[in-house]
C-alpha positions as MATLAB code, in Angstrom:
seq = 'XXXXXXXXXXXXXXXXXXXXXXXXXXXXXXXXXXXXXXXXXXXXXXXXXXXXXXXXXXXXXXXXXXXXXXXXXXXXXXXXXXXXXXXXXXXXXXXXXXXXXXXXXXXXXXXXXXXXXXXXXXXXXXXXXXXXXXXXXXXXXXXXXXXXXXXXXXXXXXXXXXXXXXXXXXXXXXXXXXXXXXXXXXXXXXXXXXXXXXXXXXXXXXXXXXXXXXXXXXXXXXXXXXXXXXXXXXXXXXXXXXXXXXXXXXXXXXXXXXXXXXXXXXXXXXXXXXXXXXXXXXXXXXXX';
ca = [
      83.342  177.695   90.254;
      79.766  177.652   88.972;
      78.014  175.198   91.277;
      74.748  173.625   90.271;
      72.275  171.530   92.276;
      71.800  169.393   89.175;
      75.378  168.315   88.489;
      77.191  165.079   89.252;
      80.977  164.758   89.398;
      82.434  161.369   88.450;
      86.030  160.276   89.105;
      86.903  156.885   87.656;
      89.825  154.607   86.906;
      90.345  151.119   85.518;
      92.817  149.094   83.440;
      93.278  150.812   80.086;
      91.171  149.219   77.331;
      89.059  150.076   74.327;
      85.521  151.384   74.574;
      85.548  152.973   78.049;
      84.712  156.539   77.023;
      82.127  155.405   74.471;
      80.371  153.184   77.009;
      80.340  155.800   79.753;
      79.066  158.575   77.492;
      76.379  156.293   76.068;
      75.270  155.357   79.587;
      74.859  159.038   80.435;
      73.128  159.827   77.132;
      70.536  157.099   77.783;
      69.640  158.845   81.045;
      69.304  162.285   79.433;
      72.458  163.558   81.121;
      74.482  166.315   79.500;
      78.285  166.041   79.778;
      79.641  169.546   80.375;
      83.222  168.527   81.265;
      85.334  165.496   80.440;
      89.050  164.845   80.803;
      90.990  161.606   80.665;
      94.536  160.383   81.168;
      96.319  157.101   80.478;
      99.321  156.098   82.587;
     101.240  153.939   80.125;
     103.674  152.645   82.759;
     100.780  151.319   84.868;
      98.437  150.570   81.961;
      95.781  152.515   83.851;
      92.992  154.784   82.619;
      91.681  157.801   84.578;
      88.751  160.069   83.806;
      86.914  162.978   85.403;
      83.472  163.948   84.186;
      80.811  166.488   85.160;
      77.259  165.597   84.175;
      74.386  168.061   84.177;
      70.851  166.888   84.841;
      69.124  169.856   83.227;
      65.738  168.089   83.116;
      66.000  166.894   86.734;
      65.258  163.312   85.730;
      68.320  161.566   87.209;
      67.966  159.905   90.591;
      71.435  160.003   92.157;
      71.203  156.662   93.995;
      69.762  154.816   91.004;
      72.361  156.387   88.709;
      75.195  155.110   90.932;
      73.785  151.611   91.282;
      73.129  151.237   87.540;
      76.564  152.596   86.683;
      78.280  150.041   88.927;
      76.160  147.161   87.633;
      76.461  147.978   83.935;
      80.006  149.324   83.688;
      81.837  148.330   86.863;
      82.249  144.634   86.127;
      82.607  145.068   82.368;
      85.660  147.352   82.643;
      86.834  146.658   86.241;
      85.853  150.300   86.623;
      86.061  151.989   90.019;
      84.202  155.263   90.308;
      83.508  157.886   92.960;
      80.284  159.886   92.610;
      79.627  163.344   94.028;
      76.752  165.796   93.903;
      78.415  169.089   93.087;
      76.404  171.249   95.464;
      77.139  169.034   98.482;
      80.312  170.479   99.961;
      82.666  168.193  101.909;
      83.086  168.789  105.634;
      86.669  169.714  106.484;
      88.149  169.540  109.997;
      90.997  171.987  110.622;
      93.886  170.950  112.887;
      96.288  173.729  113.970;
      98.944  174.469  116.583;
     100.384  177.989  116.982;
     101.100  179.246  113.447;
      98.179  181.263  112.062;
      99.145  182.064  108.446;
      97.500  178.997  106.882;
      94.460  179.167  109.161;
      93.611  182.776  108.290;
      93.834  182.031  104.574;
      91.647  178.935  104.808;
      88.919  180.618  106.859;
      88.787  183.794  104.778;
      88.698  181.883  101.494;
      85.967  179.589  102.773;
      83.886  182.494  104.089;
      84.169  184.343  100.761;
      82.957  181.288   98.839;
      86.283  180.565   97.146;
      86.878  177.306   99.017;
      83.972  174.922   98.511;
      83.706  173.175  101.854;
      82.095  173.353  105.276;
      84.314  173.913  108.334;
      82.421  172.523  111.345;
      85.244  173.049  113.858;
      88.912  173.703  114.580;
      91.043  171.444  116.783;
      94.307  172.610  118.357;
      96.812  171.323  120.855;
      97.293  174.950  122.022;
      94.917  177.801  122.891;
      96.830  180.467  120.955;
      94.489  180.568  117.935;
      91.170  180.313  119.772;
      90.525  184.017  119.136;
      90.636  183.461  115.377;
      88.018  180.712  115.689;
      85.787  183.087  117.659;
      86.318  185.802  115.053;
      85.013  183.449  112.363;
      82.354  181.960  114.677;
      83.675  178.417  114.349;
      83.711  175.963  117.311;
      87.210  175.544  118.771;
      88.353  172.449  120.651;
      91.524  172.627  122.705;
      92.999  169.126  123.063;
      96.512  169.214  124.574;
      98.877  166.519  123.301;
     101.874  165.094  125.153;
     103.771  161.806  125.220;
     101.739  160.777  128.244;
      98.244  161.537  126.904;
      98.647  161.123  123.125;
      96.316  158.114  122.914;
      93.651  159.784  125.044;
      93.928  163.002  123.020;
      93.455  161.097  119.784;
      90.331  159.392  121.128;
      88.855  162.819  121.864;
      89.737  163.952  118.338;
      88.079  160.861  116.856;
      84.905  161.448  118.882;
      84.606  164.984  117.529;
      85.348  163.901  113.956;
      82.629  161.247  114.190;
      80.147  163.598  115.854;
      80.436  166.151  113.032;
      80.629  163.494  110.265;
      83.807  164.961  108.825;
      84.842  164.031  105.279;
      88.501  165.070  105.415;
      91.108  166.832  107.544;
      93.629  169.586  106.889;
      96.749  169.891  109.024;
      97.148  173.650  108.785;
     100.587  173.693  110.424;
      99.563  171.175  113.082;
     102.851  170.355  114.779;
     102.038  166.803  115.842;
     102.448  163.475  114.064;
      99.069  161.829  113.516;
      98.796  158.127  114.247;
      98.170  155.232  111.875;
      94.687  154.822  113.385;
      93.606  158.265  112.190;
      95.298  157.762  108.814;
      93.533  154.430  108.299;
      90.150  156.034  109.044;
      90.816  158.848  106.553;
      92.877  157.324  103.715;
      93.875  160.003  101.185;
      91.713  162.392  103.195;
      94.272  164.102  105.440;
      96.123  166.968  103.759;
      99.364  168.413  105.110;
     101.744  171.208  104.136;
     105.490  171.321  104.704;
     108.480  173.348  103.551;
     111.212  171.971  101.313;
     114.055  172.067  103.848;
     113.614  168.460  104.957;
     115.650  166.322  105.273;
     118.585  168.698  104.665;
     117.664  171.112  107.469;
     115.810  169.292  110.270;
     115.084  170.666  113.707;
     113.209  173.578  115.231;
     114.853  176.325  113.141;
     115.138  175.091  109.550;
     114.999  178.610  108.078;
     117.991  179.659  110.185;
     119.938  176.597  109.042;
     118.993  177.246  105.416;
     120.026  180.895  105.736;
     123.419  179.866  107.099;
     123.932  177.637  104.052;
     122.907  180.378  101.659;
     119.969  178.582  100.028;
     118.587  180.167   96.860;
     115.189  178.438   96.660;
     112.399  177.902   99.187;
     109.754  175.329   98.342;
     106.486  174.041   99.790;
     104.537  170.830   99.230;
     100.940  169.936  100.015;
     100.316  166.204  100.148;
      98.103  163.474  101.531;
      99.293  162.013  104.819;
     100.550  158.442  105.020;
     102.339  156.549  107.776;
     105.676  157.439  106.191;
     106.285  160.991  107.373;
     106.008  163.663  104.631;
     106.101  160.985  101.927;
     102.443  160.789  100.904;
     101.000  161.475   97.428;
     101.866  165.014   96.356;
      99.004  167.348   95.427;
     100.636  170.723   94.787;
     104.118  172.280   94.949;
     105.726  175.644   94.313;
     108.946  177.565   94.930;
     110.152  181.111   95.513;
     113.700  182.335   94.922;
     115.780  184.101   97.576;
     119.248  185.637   97.517;
     122.041  186.939   99.723;
     120.022  190.136  100.153;
     117.359  188.351  102.220;
     117.747  187.830  105.964;
     116.241  185.052  108.081;
     113.025  187.009  108.654;
     112.618  187.433  104.890;
     113.034  183.690  104.383;
     110.452  182.894  107.050;
     107.919  185.370  105.616;
     108.398  184.116  102.067;
     108.194  180.527  103.242;
     104.967  181.092  105.165;
     103.384  182.928  102.219;
     104.301  179.993  100.007;
     102.935  177.452  102.486;
      99.527  179.104  102.722;
      99.215  179.480   98.930;
     100.280  175.907   98.143;
      98.064  174.454  100.881;
      95.067  176.459   99.700;
      95.541  175.333   96.100;
      95.688  171.739   97.271;
      92.529  172.148   99.347;
      90.630  173.702   96.447;
      91.580  170.805   94.182;
      90.413  168.304   96.790;
      87.152  170.134   97.546;
      86.356  170.448   93.834;
      86.950  166.696   93.390;
      89.793  167.042   90.917;
      92.284  164.606   92.448;
      92.699  160.855   92.111;
      95.224  158.927   94.203;
      96.930  155.935   92.625;
     100.054  154.046   93.760;
     101.188  156.876   96.077;
     100.865  159.411   93.258;
      98.088  161.771   92.248;
      96.325  162.484   88.998;
      95.227  166.129   89.207;
      92.695  167.334   86.641;
      92.420  170.963   85.532;
];
């Protein structure tokens, strides 16, 4: 992704109506902005309009705060238009929550370090110490906060303190094997991303791959999604599958499943970091 210090990313939605694109493009033209990307989608069933736009300020004449205020005043009320504004070069801060599995964590950290995942990672939180060495390897602060039935509320308060201290924008549950509470979800609506395999609810429990193997499954899937209070039922960001056969043993299924999880989670994170997702009625609009 070619990042520029002079680009604004706009994500907007409103009831579908005539004149939206013309009015928005004219607004930008009047401020000497150059539109270098535009994509729009109309959900006919919801009568809703969605648009993503990247605006280049090649002459460095656009004041970001003034641009936002004028946009809301001139277009917000006229079209019931809701818009999120981002400066492209300002990466979001992403907190990483993990437990004991390391496959997603390694992928996230290596992709971020190589510049392929456009975010800052201020720290890693875990309810176990197993992955502390990886955090040290990547020189990222690691906070061990054990979680049990007895201390769950206290543990969450510690998590919230750290999130506030580092001014985190969103959270990734990189195989974090704890259910997050409604308090955390309410503070980060559509800003907590999780990954899970496709064996639920058919194969619940601690060994879903073993159960799936015993049933002779032919497809393994993975889903990255935003977290809501309903477990594993939030707006879906990205999904994929891999085929397996009778020739694969349980270890093969686990390896293929973990590979799929890390790839699907990473694709979801990249879409979020690049501001290409809009959440609407528990669904997502994902722009290319």
